[in-house]
C-alpha positions as CSV (number, residue, x, y, z in Angstrom):
1,M,115.7,99.1,70.1
2,N,118.3,99.1,72.2
3,V,118.0,98.5,75.8
4,D,119.8,101.4,76.8
5,L,117.6,104.0,76.0
6,F,115.5,102.6,79.1
7,D,118.5,103.3,81.5
8,F,118.3,106.3,84.2
9,E,120.1,107.1,87.0
10,L,118.8,106.0,90.5
11,P,120.8,106.8,93.6
12,E,120.3,103.6,96.1
13,H,119.2,105.7,98.8
14,L,115.7,106.1,96.7
15,I,115.1,102.3,96.9
16,A,112.3,101.9,99.6
17,Q,113.5,99.2,101.7
18,T,110.5,99.1,104.2
19,P,106.6,99.9,103.8
20,L,105.2,103.0,104.8
21,A,103.0,102.4,108.1
22,T,99.8,103.4,106.5
23,R,99.6,101.9,102.7
24,T,97.9,104.9,101.0
25,D,100.4,107.5,102.5
26,S,102.5,107.2,99.5
27,R,103.2,109.9,97.1
28,L,101.8,110.1,93.4
29,L,103.4,111.5,90.5
30,A,100.4,111.4,87.8
31,L,101.5,111.6,84.0
32,N,99.2,112.7,81.2
33,R,100.2,110.2,78.6
34,H,99.1,112.5,76.0
35,S,100.6,115.7,76.8
36,G,103.6,114.8,78.9
37,E,102.4,117.0,81.5
38,L,103.3,116.1,85.3
39,A,101.7,116.9,88.8
40,H,103.2,115.9,92.1
41,R,100.2,114.3,94.1
42,R,99.3,111.8,97.2
43,F,98.0,108.3,96.1
44,T,94.5,108.9,97.3
45,D,94.3,111.4,94.8
46,V,94.4,108.6,92.2
47,A,90.1,109.0,92.7
48,D,90.8,112.6,90.7
49,Y,91.6,111.0,87.8
50,M,88.5,108.2,87.8
51,N,84.9,109.0,86.8
52,E,81.9,107.2,87.7
53,G,81.2,103.9,85.3
54,D,85.2,103.5,85.2
55,V,86.5,100.3,86.0
56,L,89.8,99.7,88.2
57,V,91.0,96.2,87.5
58,L,93.3,94.6,90.2
59,N,95.3,91.4,90.4
60,D,93.6,89.4,93.2
61,T,97.0,86.8,93.2
62,R,98.6,86.0,96.7
63,V,102.0,85.5,97.2
64,I,103.3,82.2,98.7
65,P,106.1,82.2,101.5
66,A,108.2,81.0,98.5
67,R,112.0,81.4,100.0
68,L,113.3,78.6,101.7
69,M,116.7,78.3,103.3
70,G,118.2,75.0,103.7
71,M,121.2,73.0,104.0
72,K,122.9,69.8,102.4
73,P,122.6,66.8,104.5
74,E,125.9,65.3,103.2
75,T,128.2,68.6,103.6
76,G,125.9,71.2,105.5
77,G,126.5,73.7,102.7
78,K,123.6,76.5,103.0
79,V,121.3,76.6,100.2
80,E,118.3,78.8,98.9
81,L,115.4,77.6,97.0
82,L,113.2,80.6,95.6
83,L,109.4,78.7,94.4
84,L,108.5,80.2,91.0
85,R,106.2,77.9,89.8
86,Q,104.2,74.5,90.9
87,L,104.1,72.0,88.0
88,E,102.2,69.2,89.1
89,G,101.6,67.6,92.6
90,D,105.2,67.9,94.6
91,R,106.9,69.1,91.6
92,W,108.1,72.9,91.3
93,E,110.1,75.0,89.0
94,A,112.8,77.0,91.5
95,L,115.9,79.0,91.6
96,A,118.9,77.5,93.6
97,K,121.2,79.9,95.2
98,P,124.2,78.8,95.1
99,A,123.1,76.9,91.7
100,K,126.5,74.8,91.9
101,R,125.5,73.2,95.1
102,L,122.3,71.6,93.5
103,K,123.2,69.2,90.9
104,T,120.7,66.7,89.2
105,G,120.2,64.2,92.1
106,S,121.1,66.6,95.0
107,E,119.3,66.9,98.3
108,V,118.3,69.8,100.3
109,W,117.1,69.8,103.6
110,F,114.6,72.0,105.6
111,G,113.4,72.4,109.1
112,D,114.0,69.6,111.7
113,D,111.8,66.9,112.5
114,G,113.1,66.2,115.9
115,N,114.8,62.8,115.0
116,G,117.8,64.0,112.8
117,G,115.9,64.6,109.7
118,P,113.9,67.3,108.0
119,L,110.7,68.3,108.2
120,L,110.7,68.6,103.9
121,R,113.6,67.2,101.6
122,A,113.8,68.5,98.5
123,V,115.8,66.8,95.4
124,A,116.8,68.4,92.1
125,E,115.6,66.6,89.1
126,S,116.9,68.7,86.2
127,E,119.4,71.6,86.1
128,G,118.0,74.7,84.1
129,E,119.5,78.1,82.9
130,M,120.5,80.9,85.3
131,G,120.2,78.7,88.8
132,G,116.9,77.2,87.4
133,R,115.7,73.7,88.7
134,T,113.1,71.4,88.9
135,I,112.6,70.2,92.2
136,R,110.7,67.3,93.8
137,F,109.9,67.7,97.3
138,H,109.4,64.7,99.9
139,Y,107.1,65.2,103.1
140,D,104.8,64.3,105.9
141,G,101.8,66.1,106.3
142,I,100.4,69.3,104.2
143,F,102.7,71.1,101.9
144,Q,101.2,74.4,102.5
145,E,101.2,74.3,106.4
146,L,105.4,73.4,106.0
147,L,105.7,76.2,103.5
148,D,103.8,78.6,105.8
149,R,106.1,77.6,108.9
150,L,109.4,77.4,107.1
151,G,109.5,79.7,104.1
152,E,110.1,83.3,104.0
153,M,108.4,86.1,101.7
154,P,110.4,86.1,98.3
155,L,111.1,89.8,98.8
156,P,113.4,91.2,95.6
157,P,117.0,91.3,96.0
158,Y,117.3,95.1,96.2
159,I,115.4,95.4,99.7
160,K,118.1,94.3,102.2
161,E,115.3,94.9,105.2
162,R,113.9,92.1,107.1
163,L,110.0,92.5,106.9
164,E,108.6,92.5,110.1
165,E,105.0,91.9,108.9
166,R,104.2,89.4,106.3
167,E,101.0,91.0,105.1
168,R,102.5,94.1,104.1
169,Y,103.8,92.1,100.9
170,Q,100.4,91.0,100.2
171,T,97.4,93.2,98.7
172,V,94.4,93.8,100.7
173,Y,92.4,91.8,98.2
174,A,94.9,88.9,97.5
175,K,93.1,85.6,97.4
176,H,94.7,83.1,94.7
177,E,97.9,81.6,96.1
178,G,100.6,80.8,93.6
179,S,102.7,84.2,92.9
180,A,106.7,84.5,93.7
181,A,106.5,87.9,93.8
182,A,103.5,90.9,95.0
183,P,101.6,92.7,92.4
184,T,103.2,96.1,94.4
185,A,100.8,98.5,92.5
186,G,98.3,97.0,94.5
187,L,100.3,97.7,97.9
188,H,99.0,101.3,98.3
189,F,95.1,100.1,98.6
190,T,93.0,99.8,102.1
191,E,89.9,98.4,102.2
192,P,88.5,101.7,103.2
193,F,89.9,103.3,100.2
194,L,88.7,100.9,97.8
195,Q,85.1,101.6,99.3
196,K,85.6,105.1,98.7
197,L,86.3,104.2,95.3
198,K,83.2,102.2,95.1
199,D,80.9,104.7,96.7
200,K,82.0,107.1,93.8
201,G,80.6,104.7,91.4
202,I,83.9,103.2,90.4
203,K,83.6,99.5,89.5
204,L,86.1,97.0,90.9
205,A,87.3,94.2,88.6
206,F,89.5,91.1,89.2
207,V,92.1,89.3,87.3
208,T,94.9,86.7,88.3
209,L,98.3,86.7,86.9
210,H,100.8,84.6,89.5
211,V,103.9,86.7,89.1
212,G,106.9,84.5,88.3
213,L,110.3,84.0,86.9
214,G,110.4,87.0,84.8
215,T,110.4,89.3,87.7
216,F,113.6,87.9,88.9
217,R,115.9,87.9,85.8
218,P,117.7,90.7,84.3
219,M,117.5,91.3,80.9
220,S,120.5,89.8,79.0
221,V,120.4,91.2,75.7
222,D,121.4,94.3,73.9
223,K,118.1,94.7,71.7
224,V,114.4,95.1,73.3
225,E,113.3,92.8,70.3
226,E,115.4,89.6,71.5
227,H,114.3,89.8,74.9
228,E,112.0,86.7,75.7
229,M,109.3,86.7,78.4
230,H,108.8,83.3,80.6
231,S,105.0,82.4,80.9
232,E,103.1,83.2,83.8
233,F,99.4,81.9,84.5
234,Y,96.5,84.3,84.6
235,E,92.9,83.9,84.7
236,L,89.9,85.6,84.4
237,N,86.3,84.8,85.1
238,S,83.2,85.8,83.8
239,D,81.7,88.0,86.5
240,N,85.1,90.3,85.8
241,A,85.0,90.1,82.3
242,R,81.5,91.2,82.0
243,I,82.3,94.1,84.2
244,I,85.1,95.0,81.9
245,N,83.1,94.7,78.5
246,E,80.4,96.8,80.2
247,A,82.5,99.8,80.8
248,K,84.2,99.7,77.6
249,A,81.0,99.6,75.8
250,S,79.6,102.7,77.5
251,G,83.1,104.5,76.8
252,H,84.2,104.3,80.2
253,K,87.9,103.7,81.2
254,V,89.8,100.5,81.9
255,I,92.0,101.4,84.8
256,A,94.8,98.6,85.6
257,V,96.4,98.8,88.8
258,G,99.7,97.4,88.2
259,T,101.6,96.0,84.9
260,T,100.5,92.4,85.9
261,S,96.9,93.5,85.5
262,A,98.0,95.4,82.2
263,R,99.7,92.3,80.8
264,T,96.7,89.9,81.5
265,L,94.2,92.5,79.9
266,E,96.0,93.0,77.0
267,T,96.8,89.0,76.7
268,V,92.8,88.3,77.1
269,A,92.1,91.2,74.5
270,A,94.5,89.7,72.2
271,R,92.9,86.4,72.2
272,F,89.5,87.9,71.5
273,E,91.1,90.0,68.8
274,G,89.5,93.5,70.2
275,G,86.3,92.2,70.4
276,P,84.2,91.6,73.6
277,I,86.4,89.1,76.2
278,Q,85.4,86.4,77.7
279,A,86.1,84.1,80.7
280,C,89.6,82.3,80.0
281,S,92.8,81.3,81.4
282,G,96.3,80.0,80.4
283,W,99.9,81.4,80.3
284,T,101.0,84.6,78.9
285,D,104.4,85.5,78.1
286,I,103.4,88.8,76.2
287,F,105.9,91.6,76.0
288,I,104.9,95.1,76.0
289,F,107.1,97.5,74.4
290,P,107.2,101.1,72.5
291,G,105.3,100.5,69.1
292,Y,102.7,98.3,71.0
293,T,99.0,99.3,70.7
294,F,97.2,98.9,73.9
295,K,93.4,97.3,73.1
296,L,92.0,97.5,76.6
297,V,94.1,99.3,79.3
298,D,93.3,103.2,79.2
299,S,95.2,104.2,82.5
300,L,97.8,102.8,84.7
301,I,98.3,103.1,88.3
302,T,102.0,101.7,89.2
303,N,105.1,101.8,90.9
304,F,108.6,103.0,89.7
305,H,110.5,100.6,88.0
306,L,114.2,99.4,87.8
307,P,116.3,100.8,84.9
308,K,116.5,99.1,81.6
309,S,113.8,96.8,82.6
310,T,110.9,95.2,80.9
311,L,108.1,97.1,83.5
312,V,109.9,100.3,82.2
313,M,109.4,99.5,78.7
314,L,106.2,98.5,79.3
315,V,104.8,101.9,80.7
316,S,107.0,103.8,78.0
317,A,104.5,102.0,75.5
318,L,101.8,103.3,77.1
319,A,103.0,107.0,77.8
320,G,105.9,107.3,75.3
321,R,109.7,106.4,76.3
322,E,110.5,110.3,76.2
323,S,107.3,111.0,78.7
324,I,108.7,108.2,80.7
325,M,112.0,109.2,81.1
326,N,111.3,112.7,81.9
327,A,109.0,111.6,84.6
328,Y,111.5,109.4,86.3
329,K,114.3,112.1,86.2
330,E,111.6,114.3,87.8
331,A,110.8,111.7,90.8
332,V,114.5,111.4,91.3
333,G,114.7,115.0,91.8
334,E,112.2,115.3,93.8
335,Q,113.3,112.3,95.8
336,Y,110.4,109.7,95.1
337,R,110.4,106.1,97.0
338,F,111.5,103.8,94.0
339,F,110.5,99.9,93.5
340,S,108.2,97.5,95.8
341,F,107.8,99.6,98.6
342,G,107.8,102.9,96.9
343,D,105.3,105.6,95.6
344,A,103.2,105.2,93.1
345,M,102.5,107.0,89.5
346,M,99.3,107.4,87.3
347,I,99.5,107.2,84.0
348,Y,96.3,108.7,82.3
């Protein structure tokens, strides 16, 4: 299957640069995955596509301020680090930019301790592909406090505007720190709207998937089947597994909020071979593209994704490539806002 099958024209002005003043004010394009029928709605209308007893599954990962801007002490050259994954202790997997400035053994300094030294020092232990580095940090104090002080939110490269309020790149239910990017479909929800859904009898369940390296790397192959996903850590506890099992057993829908929730659910379903799921955690590199049969996910709330991305392939697996390409053409024509701070789509 050729990657170009998932390409589409996207005018740059449709890439949302800032979040809306109110999270729930975005538009919603509803797509019937069986008929291909489209409807133009408001985000809060997602409630119309859920019934009492259905379960809404949300990813409660929390984004860390993972972008660090530093300098090489010997030259003053600027180096940016994007922290992707904590390996153990003070060792991290990161992306360096420009990577050529950070060879094995090189140091980068962050902040000023007032005595001519840094608040945080990073040493490159090894080099990987496409700017990947294994980094060890050296510091006094508490690392998380230093990261909060020195780091910036790791907004995707297509967002050029500065984010004035950090919490707008977090979901209102974000809990477990560890992501290098937000599960952006969840950014549309507010606490009052979630309560409204619960009052309707819709159950909420949570999974955790820490979004990592794959989010930042474009596909570099021509054939879909040749692409390899990078691993991301996921976790599901027993209470949430029970909520999901009960919904499935009683014939209600499982509605994933975002592709990260969908990938986690399908990873867990495969682990338990389609039977009742259980509490579990681990690493997933699941790659979902057309031809895949969903085992747990019935519906999906998602944003609009990049051309030729693995996420466009995932939604095409759920709704069919032609329906998705048609929906995206319609969204462009109707001037929907795209990507992280953009409008939403309900595939039901």
